N, C-alpha and C positions, 0 to 999 in steps of 0.2 A: 871465728871469721878468718878466712884465708888471706894471705898477703895480697895487697892490691885490690881486695874486694871492698866495694863501697857499702857503708851501712845502709840498711833499708830505711827509707824515709817514711814518716808517718807515725802512728801510734804503736807503741810496743808494750808488752805486759810488764808490770812493775817488777816481776821476778827476774826478767831478763836484765833489767837495769842493775838489780842487786847481785846478779850472777847466780841466783838460786831461786828455784820455783818450788814452793812448798806443795806437797801433794794434797794438803787440806785447803789450799788457797782456792777460793771459788773462781771460776772462769769469769772473764770480763763480760758483763752483760752486753747484748747487742745494742747498738744505738737506737733510740726511739725514732719511729718514723716521723717524718715532718708532718705537721698539721696541715690538713687540707684547707686551702683558702676558700671561704664561702663566696661564691659568685652571686652578687646581688641580682635578683631577678629584674628584668627590664619591663615587667608587667606594669609597674607603677609609672613608668615613663612613656606609656602609650595612652592615647585618648580613650576615655571610658566609652564603651559602645552605647550604653544607656544615655550618656550625656550627648553623644553625637546625634542620636535619634531625637532627643529633646530639642537640641539646637536647630535641627532641620525643621522641626514642627514650628518653632518660633519664627524662623526665616521665611516660612511659607505664608505667615500671617503678619507682615510688618505693621499693618494698621491696627493690630490688636494689642499694642503696647500697654502694659499696666504700670503707670508711673508711680514710683515710690520714692521715699526720701530717707536720708540718714544724716545725722549731725556730723559736721566736720571734725568735732572733737573725738568722736568714736572712730574716725578714720586715722587721725594722727596717732592715737594710742588705742589699740584694740583691747577688748575684754579678754580674760584668760580663755584659752581653747579647751583646757581641762580643769577639772575641779581642783582648786589650790588647797582644799582641805580647811582645817580650822586655822583661822588667822584673824588677827585683830584688824588688819588693813592689808590690802593688796595694792601694789604699786607697779606702774609701768611708765618708763621714760622714753621720750623720743626727742633728742636734741634739747631745745629749751622748753619743751612742753612735758608736763607730768600729769598722769591720771592716777588718782587714788580712789579705791572703793572700800568703804567700811561696811561690813555686813550688818543687817538688821538683827533684832533680837526677838525671840518668840517668848512672850511672858507666860504662856501656858506650860511650855516644856522647860523654860529657863535656859534655853540654848540658843546659840547663834543660828541664824537662818542660812548663813553661808553667802559666798560671793557669787553673783551670776556668772555663768560660763557656758561655752560651747555654742553650737549652731542655733539652738533654740533661743538663747539669750540674744544673739544677733538678730534673729527674725523678730523677736519681741521689740528690740530697739527700733528696727525699721518700721514695724507696725505703729509703734507709739509716735514716732516722728511724723509719719505720714498722716495719721489721724489728728495729731496736734495742729498740723497745718490746715486740715480740713475743718475740724470741729472746735479748735481752741483749747483752753485749759481743761475744760470738762469733757471727758471722752466717754462715750457709750461703747460697750464691748460688742454689742450685736444682739440678734434675736436669740441665739442659743450658743452654747459653748462650742459645738461643732462648727457653727458658722464662724465663730471667732478663730478657731484653729485654721480653718480654710483661708481666712483673711490674712493670717500670719504666714501662710505657705506650708502648713502642715497637713498631712493626710490623717483625719481622725480614725480611719480604719486600719492604720498601721500598727502592728505589734499588739501586745497585750500585757497585762500586769504592770510591773514596775517599769517596763521598757516602752509602754504605750506612749503615743504622742500626747494624749491627754495628761497622763501622770507627769511626764517630763516637762510639759509646758506649765502645768500648775506649779511645779517646783521652782521653775525659773521665774514665774510671775511673783511668787512670794519672795524670792531672793532679790529680784530687780526692783520691785516697787517699794520694798522696805529698806533698800540700801541708801547709803549716803555717798554722793560723788563729789570729788574735789578736783577741779581743773586749775593747774598752776602754770603760769607763763613767766619766763624770765628774759629780760633784754638788757643789753649793755649799751650805754650811751657814754662815749668818751671814757672817763674813768669811773663812772657810776653804773651800778647794776640795779635794775628795776625788777621787782618780783611782785606778781599779782596772783592772788589765789581766790577762787570762788568755791565755797563750801555749800553744797545744796542737797536737800532731801529730794527724792524723786516726786513724791506725792504727799499732799496734806490730807487726802482722803482716798481710801480704796474700799469699794464695796462690791462684792460679788457673791453670787449664789452658786453653791457647788452641788451637783447631783451627777456624779460620774457614772452612775448606773443608767441614767437617762440623759445623756449629754445634749439631746435635742430639745430638752424641756424649755418652755417659753419663759420661765422665771428668770433666766439669765439676761433677759432683755433689760431688767432693772439694774444690772451691774454697771458700775462706772468707776472711773478714776479721775480725781481732780489733781492736776499737776501743781507742784510748788511753783510759785511765780518766777523765781530765779532760774529754776531748771527749765521751765517752759521757754523763757527768753533765750537761754543758752542753746537749746537744741533747735530752735526755729530761726536763729539769727543768720546762720550760714548753711542752709541745707544743701545736700548733694543729691542730684536726681539719678535714679537707677531704674532699670526695668525689672519689676518683681518676677516676671516670668524667667528671666535669666538666673536670678537668685534661687528660685525654686528648683530650676533644672540642676544647678550645682548641688544644692542641698539633697535632693532626692537621688542623685546619681552616685554620690561619693559617701563613704563612711567617714565619720569624724571630719565633716566638711567645714568646720569653723575657720580653719586656716585658709581654705580656698575662698570662702565668702569674704574674708578680710582682704585678701589679695585682689579679688575681683573689684570690690568697691574702691580700694586704693588706686588700682590701675585705671579705672574709669575716671576718677577724679584727676589723677596726674596727667593722663592723656588729653583730657579736656583742657587743662591749663596749658599744655604744650601746644595744642592747636590754637589756643587764644594768643599765645606769645610767638608763634611761628617756630618753636623749637622742634628739632627732629630727634635729638638725643639728650638724655639727662643722666649724668653719672651719680650714683649713690653708693656709699660704702656698704658692704655686706654686713658689717658690724652694726651700722645704723638700722638696717632692716631687721636684723636679729633682735635688737632692742625694741623695735616697733611691733614686730609680729611674733617672734619666736623666743620669748623669754624663757620658755620651758626647755629650750635646747641649750645644754651647757656648753657644747663645743660648736664653734663656728662651722666646722666641716659637716656636722650632723644637720645643722640648720640649712646649709647650702644644698644638701641632698634633698631635704624635704621641700625646700623652695622650688627647686627645679622640677620635682615630681608634681607639685601643685600647679606650677605655671603651665605645664603641658595641658592640664585640664582647663585652666582659665583662658588660655589662648583659643580653645575651641569656641568659647563664648564671645570673646572680644577679638574680632578679626584684625583690628588695627594694632594689636599688641605684639611687640617683639622685644627681644633683649639679647645681650651677650654679657659674659662675665670675663673680666680681665684683671688679674692680680688682686683678687678680693674686692673688686669694684664692680657693682652691678650697673649696667648701662641700659636704661629703659629707652626703647625705640618706638617712635610713632610711625606705624606703617600706614601710608596713605592708601585708601581704598574703601570699598563699601562693606560694612559688616553684615549687610543683609542681601548680598548677591545671591540670586536664585536661578539666574538664567545664564546662558552662554558659558556654562561650565566654570562659572566664577571669574571669567575674564572680562575686562573692561570692553564694552561694545566699541567697535571702531567706526568712526565717521570721518568723512573728508575734513581737512583742516578748515575749510570755509564754514563747516557746520558745527565746529567746536566752540565751546564757551570761552570767551576771551578773559584775559587777566583783569580787564576793567570790570566785567560783570562779576568776577570772583570777589574783587574788592568791594563792589556795591553790595553783594550778598553778605559779606562779613560785617559790614556796617549795619545792614538791615536786620540780620539774624545772628547776633553774637552767640557763640556757644554751640552752633550746629556745624556738623561735618560737611563742608561745602563739597568736598570731593565725592563723598558718598552719595549726595543728592544729585551731583552731576552725572554719576553713573546710572542712577535711577532714571534721570531725564533722558540720557542717551538711549537707554533700553526702551523707554516709552516711545521715543521718536521712531525707533526701528519697528516696534510692535504695531504702532498706529500708522506706519508709513506716512508720517507727517512730512509735508513739503519743506524743503530747505529754505533758508532765508530768515532774517530777523531772529537769529539764534539766541542772542543775549536777552532780547525782550521776551521771547517764549520761555527761556529758562527761568527768568525772574517770576514770571506768572506761574509756571509750574511749581517753583520752589514755595511760593506763598500758599498755594493750595496744598502741597504735600505737608508743609510744616503745620498748617492749621489742622490737618487731620491727625497729626502725630504728636501734638502737644500733650 
């Protein structure tokens, strides 16, 4: 190095530091190229084309709603989305509520039947709840097994072999009907804590005839399930109403749709409560939602990505659903508007101020029809006045008359 010359900065060969380079010393290997960062496809964050088509079909027939029900307990804590494998008990917690499922036992194989899981377990719970409200504790399955599958929202012609709808539903029926459910609540009063736990078998009798080679056989007509008294009381005490068509649209449009079904039912319930109480936004911690829905996700970041991807699909079905996320807090937003708009390119029909429904009529509507979306029906009413070219005047009286007729047809 000549006088005044600055040493070269950066990495140098070890031989240069020692002042001697051995001829046998291997040359320094070139640095490894940086790993390419995988760019996550945005495909999952786009509405599913099949789902969009199914929702359009539903919106074109608003009077064909298929009312179904699900227990509030299965909304507060959902069943597992994937098979949890061999376990003596499966537990999910949500705040002060805990759901525990103990699998049944098969005396023939001397093995556990497993915990119910996935979208078919959810469809089965919806069917069971709906039929319990209609039929009582003793529930008939239907004329044939295929009829039963269709009533649950499954396509009996889908798939074959182990992946067929019939095989999958039969497996979930054996898991669900033979399981033992425990619902536990805890509350704190002053300096005392109250814990209440209900341990229940699903059924005290299950009888069904299987002929999967001829699933339309009439003998399935004699199949029935008699629910345990305590389980029957629990699932029918606080039912949540949903549209089975929307459930089926989500199930048939998405792979592994159990998460989407849980989100849909939860959002319908929470948005209904927000409408009742006049709330526009409700903050919920992401960690609380992960415990409620995504116990299978070890990291909060992974759950957050899955949540956003599923919400894109659920928002296609629930038009009043919106949200934002701030500092690991999920903020549920009630979007006022009609979930069934089919005309005027989804825009609220515009009428002169003198022909619009007053706040007094809105208050009267809420007292007369609690639980119904007043703003959705107002938009239907406005569109009806435009289509029928109804004369202006007496808007409030005409709206209440229209609302009574509309609700009676859509109950």
